[in-house]
N, C-alpha and C positions, 0 to 999 in steps of 0.2 A: 807108795812111791812108784811101784811098777805101773800102776794105772796112769800116773802122770806122764811117764815116759811113752806109753802107748798112745796117749792122747796127743802128746807133742809130735810124735812121728806121723800120726794121721794128719795133723794140721800142716806139717811141713810137706808131706806128699801131695795133699790137696792143693796147697799154694803152688807147688812146682807144676802140677798138672794145669792149673789155671794159667800160669805164666806161659807154659808151652803152647796152649791153645791160642793165646793172644799173639804170640810170636808167629805162629803158623798163619793165622788169619791176616796179620799185617803183611807178611811176605806174599801171600796170595793176592792181596789187594794191590801190591806194588807191581806185580807182573802185568797188570792191565795198562800200565803207563808206557810200555814199550812201543816204539814205532813199528808199524807193520810194513815189511819190505818184501816185494816179490823178487824172484830170481829165476834165471834161465840157465840151463847147462849149455855151454858154448864150446865150439872148437876154437881154441885160442890161436891157431895157425891161420885162421880165415879172416883176420882183421883187414878191413878195407880202409881207404883214405878217409872216408866219412866217419870212421870209428866204429862201424857196425861189425858184428860177429855172426857167424852161422849158428843157429840154434840146433842142438842135437838132443837125443833122448836123455832124460835125467840119469839113467843107469850109467852113462859114460862118466859122470862126475862122482859116482860112488867110489869112495876110497878103497873099498875091498876089491874092486875090479882089477887093480894092478896093471892098468894099461900104460904103455910107453908113450902113447900119444898125448898131446897137450890139450886136455879138457879142463874146464873150470867153471865156476859159478860167476854169472854176470848179474849184479844187483841193481834193482830199481830202474831197469831200462824200459824203453818203449819198444814193443814188438811190432815189426812191420813185415808181414809175411813170415818167411823162415829166417829172418834176421832180427837182431835187437841192437839198439843204440841208445845214446844219451844216458847211460848208466855208468857203472864202475865195476872193475874186477876186485876192488878192495872191499872186504867184508865190513859192513857197518857194525860198530859196537853198540851194545845196549838196544838191540832191535830183535823183533821176532821175524825170522826170515822163512818164507815158505816158497817152494817152487810153484810154477804155474800149474803143475800137476797135483799139487796138494801135499808134497813131501815136506815135512818140517826139517829145515836145515839147521836152524838155531832158535832156541827158545829164550827170548829175552836176555841175551847176553851170556847164557850159560853154556854155549857151545852146542855141538850136535854133529850130524853127519855133514860131509862135504869138506872140501879143502879150502885153504886160505886163498886170498887173491894176490895179484901182483901189481 
């Protein structure tokens, strides 16, 4: 009887392991479906009538910096010199967002570094 219980536990643990591997594999495959969006750190006080913002160093948008100045991420814009336009300050959902310098801001909708938009 004890032998049957050990065998039953081994089968249950094996099945649980297989299901776990399948779930992790499925979730990993789903991450490839996210839209890739570029972002620039901008000075939000520099908006011109054409809708463009002055691009600044990514460090200004780091939440840990604790600046009192208005800096934020500008998503999906077109960079023209030191300015960016035709994008949005609203963070896109379900997207992998990377700064132009390669910093990952958001990994497929799971959050990350950087602040929200306005």
